[in-house]
C-alpha positions in Angstrom: 93.0 225.7 179.2 92.2 228.4 181.7 91.9 230.9 178.9 89.5 228.7 177.0 87.4 228.1 180.0 87.2 231.8 180.7 85.6 232.4 177.3 83.0 229.7 177.9 79.6 231.0 179.0 78.3 230.2 182.4 76.4 227.0 182.0 73.1 226.6 183.7 70.6 223.8 184.1 68.8 225.2 181.0 71.9 224.9 178.9 72.4 221.3 179.9 68.8 220.6 179.3 68.9 222.1 175.8 72.0 220.1 175.0 70.3 216.9 176.2 67.2 217.6 174.1 69.4 218.2 171.0 71.2 214.9 171.6 68.0 213.0 172.2 66.3 214.4 169.1 69.3 213.6 167.0 69.2 210.0 168.3 65.4 209.7 167.6 65.8 211.1 164.1 68.6 208.6 163.4 66.4 205.8 164.7 63.5 206.9 162.5 65.8 207.2 159.5 66.9 203.6 160.1 63.4 202.4 160.2 62.4 204.2 157.0 65.4 203.1 155.0 64.9 199.5 156.2 61.5 199.6 154.5 63.3 199.9 151.1 65.0 196.5 151.6 63.3 193.7 149.6 64.2 190.4 151.1 65.0 187.6 148.7 61.9 185.5 148.1 63.9 182.6 146.8 67.4 181.2 146.7 68.0 182.3 143.1 71.0 184.5 142.3 68.8 187.2 140.9 66.7 187.4 144.1 69.8 187.6 146.3 71.3 190.2 144.1 68.1 192.2 144.3 68.2 192.1 148.1 71.8 193.2 148.1 71.1 196.1 145.8 68.2 197.4 148.0 70.4 197.0 151.1 73.1 199.1 149.4 70.6 201.8 148.6 69.2 201.8 152.1 72.7 201.9 153.6 73.7 204.9 151.4 70.6 206.8 152.2 70.9 206.1 156.0 74.6 207.1 156.0 73.9 210.4 154.2 70.9 211.2 156.3 72.6 210.4 159.5 75.5 212.7 158.7 73.1 215.6 157.9 71.3 215.0 161.2 74.5 215.1 163.3 75.9 218.1 161.5 72.7 220.1 162.2 72.7 218.9 165.8 76.3 220.1 166.2 75.6 223.5 164.7 72.6 223.8 167.0 74.6 222.8 170.1 77.4 225.2 169.2 75.2 228.1 170.0 75.0 226.9 173.6 78.8 227.4 173.9 78.5 231.0 172.5 80.0 230.0 169.1 78.7 231.9 166.1 78.0 229.3 163.4 76.9 231.7 160.7 80.4 232.2 159.1 81.1 228.4 159.2 77.6 227.7 157.7 78.2 230.2 154.9 81.6 228.7 154.2 80.2 225.2 154.1 77.4 226.4 151.8 79.8 227.9 149.3 82.0 224.7 149.5 78.9 222.5 148.9 77.9 224.7 145.9 81.4 224.5 144.3 81.5 220.7 144.9 78.0 220.4 143.4 79.0 222.2 140.2 82.2 220.1 139.9 80.4 216.8 140.5 77.3 217.2 138.4 77.8 214.0 136.5 78.5 212.0 139.6 75.3 213.3 141.3 73.3 212.6 138.1 74.7 209.0 138.0 73.9 208.4 141.7 70.3 209.8 141.4 69.6 207.8 138.2 71.1 204.6 139.8 68.9 205.1 142.8 65.8 205.1 140.6 67.0 202.1 138.6 67.4 200.0 141.7 64.4 201.4 143.6 62.0 200.9 140.7 63.5 197.5 139.8 64.0 198.4 136.2 66.5 195.6 135.8 68.7 193.4 138.0 71.8 191.3 137.9 71.3 188.4 135.5 68.8 190.3 133.3 69.4 190.6 129.6 69.0 194.3 128.6 69.6 196.6 125.7 70.8 200.2 126.3 71.3 202.1 123.1 73.5 199.9 120.9 74.7 197.7 123.9 73.0 194.4 124.3 74.0 191.9 127.0 73.6 190.4 130.4 73.8 192.6 133.5 76.8 191.5 135.6 76.9 194.3 138.2 74.9 197.3 139.3 75.9 200.2 141.6 74.5 203.6 142.2 77.0 205.0 139.7 77.3 202.5 136.9 75.9 199.4 135.2 78.2 196.6 133.9 76.9 194.5 131.0 78.5 191.5 129.4 77.9 191.7 125.6 77.7 188.8 123.1 81.4 189.2 122.4 82.2 188.5 126.0 83.4 192.0 126.7 82.4 193.9 129.9 80.8 197.2 129.0 80.5 199.8 131.7 77.7 202.4 131.4 77.3 205.4 133.6 73.8 205.4 135.0 73.3 209.1 134.1 73.8 208.2 130.4 70.9 205.8 130.5 67.7 207.3 128.9 65.9 204.2 127.5 66.5 200.6 128.6 64.8 197.5 127.2 64.6 194.5 129.6 64.5 191.3 127.5 64.2 188.9 130.4 61.4 190.2 132.6 58.4 187.9 133.0 58.9 186.1 129.7 60.9 186.2 126.5 59.8 185.8 122.9 61.3 184.7 119.7 60.3 183.8 116.1 61.4 180.9 114.0 61.2 181.2 110.2 61.1 178.2 107.9 61.7 178.5 104.2 60.1 175.9 102.0 59.9 175.3 98.3 57.3 177.4 96.6 55.9 174.4 94.8 55.1 172.6 98.0 51.5 172.9 99.3 51.5 175.0 102.4 49.0 172.7 104.2 51.6 169.9 104.1 54.3 172.1 105.6 52.0 173.5 108.2 51.0 169.9 109.3 54.7 169.1 109.7 55.3 172.3 111.7 52.3 171.6 113.9 53.6 168.1 114.6 57.1 169.4 115.6 55.6 172.1 117.8 53.3 169.6 119.6 56.2 167.2 120.1 58.2 170.1 121.8 55.2 171.1 124.0 54.7 167.5 125.2 58.4 167.0 126.1 58.7 167.3 129.9 62.3 168.4 129.5 61.2 171.5 127.4 57.6 172.2 128.5 58.7 173.9 131.7 60.6 176.5 129.6 57.5 177.3 127.5 55.1 180.1 128.4 53.0 180.1 125.2 53.3 178.2 121.9 55.0 177.4 119.7 52.2 178.7 117.5 52.2 178.9 113.7 51.5 182.4 112.5 51.4 181.6 108.8 53.0 182.8 105.7 55.5 185.5 106.5 57.1 186.1 103.0 57.3 184.5 99.6 59.1 185.0 96.3 60.2 182.9 93.3 62.7 180.9 95.3 61.0 180.1 98.6 57.9 180.6 100.8 58.7 181.5 104.5 56.4 180.3 107.3 56.8 181.9 110.7 56.3 180.4 114.2 56.1 182.3 117.5 57.1 181.0 120.9 57.2 182.6 124.4 59.5 181.2 126.9 60.8 181.7 130.4 63.1 184.6 130.8 66.3 184.2 128.7 65.4 180.8 127.4 64.2 181.9 124.0 67.5 181.0 122.2 67.7 177.5 123.6 64.0 176.8 122.8 64.4 178.2 119.2 67.4 176.0 118.5 65.6 172.9 119.8 62.5 173.8 117.8 64.5 174.2 114.6 66.1 170.8 115.2 62.7 169.1 115.6 61.3 170.8 112.5 64.3 169.6 110.4 63.8 166.0 111.6 60.0 166.2 111.0 60.6 167.5 107.4 63.1 164.7 106.8 60.6 162.1 108.0 57.9 163.4 105.7 60.4 164.0 102.8 59.4 167.7 102.6 61.9 169.8 100.6 63.1 173.1 101.9 63.5 176.2 99.7 64.6 175.3 96.2 67.8 176.5 94.5 67.5 177.9 91.0 70.2 177.1 88.5 71.4 180.2 86.8 73.3 179.9 83.5 75.5 182.7 82.3 75.9 183.0 78.6 78.2 185.3 76.6 76.9 188.0 74.3 76.6 187.2 70.6 79.9 187.4 68.8 80.5 190.3 66.4 80.5 189.5 62.7 83.8 187.8 61.7 84.8 187.1 65.4 85.2 183.6 66.5 83.4 182.5 69.6 85.8 180.6 72.0 84.7 177.2 73.0 83.3 176.8 76.5 85.8 175.9 79.2 85.4 172.3 80.6 
């Protein structure tokens, strides 16, 4: 201990004052960092699961940024204070720089995932509960971190996607959703008769209090979508609340079928095709048709 004390420089009031200033500045910077990161938190505006998940995500981002920034502030403060004890910090700083460079090269993918995850959460590209499509993966978002996004696909499987691999994402449940319902009718049926039935089914759905709250626009009849010798296809468009398009489409199809049955409107006709054998060669008996 006496040997260590003998190597310490003679402390003066100026040394203690500089150490106090370094400590106070570090505290103030940490306080300022806390205030800035708290601005990133978006409190839940409702009691819905998505709103609470959004608040938790922003709190996670704010916590990660504050923790990283605070560590940097205190490391710089310690390196600055070391000079007051006569310690040369240049070799240690050079060694730390080389170690950081090596770590950066070895963790490029991790750093890319974290940076991309920060932008995904900060820009609110999607949240827990949203239905999204990333490449060939389509499903509901179950979990988001700064490193990965977990999606539940239609098979029920949990698909984990690294945030750094996400280039283009389609959010299918933001603001409103949309779907189309195609109805194939017999080509001999007048289209005006079928359109009247479709309009009645759509109006019945709009006037139903149990379903009207799920509708944003429509159902509206767009008209003839396709036709051939076997059928004519009429298309309807409906916009719904986020993620309600499948439920509304199924209910709309059910009401259309009931309306067509009440009006005795046939759906697409089925042509009967008869297969006949080629003419028999001269002198060859043709076998009788099978019963």
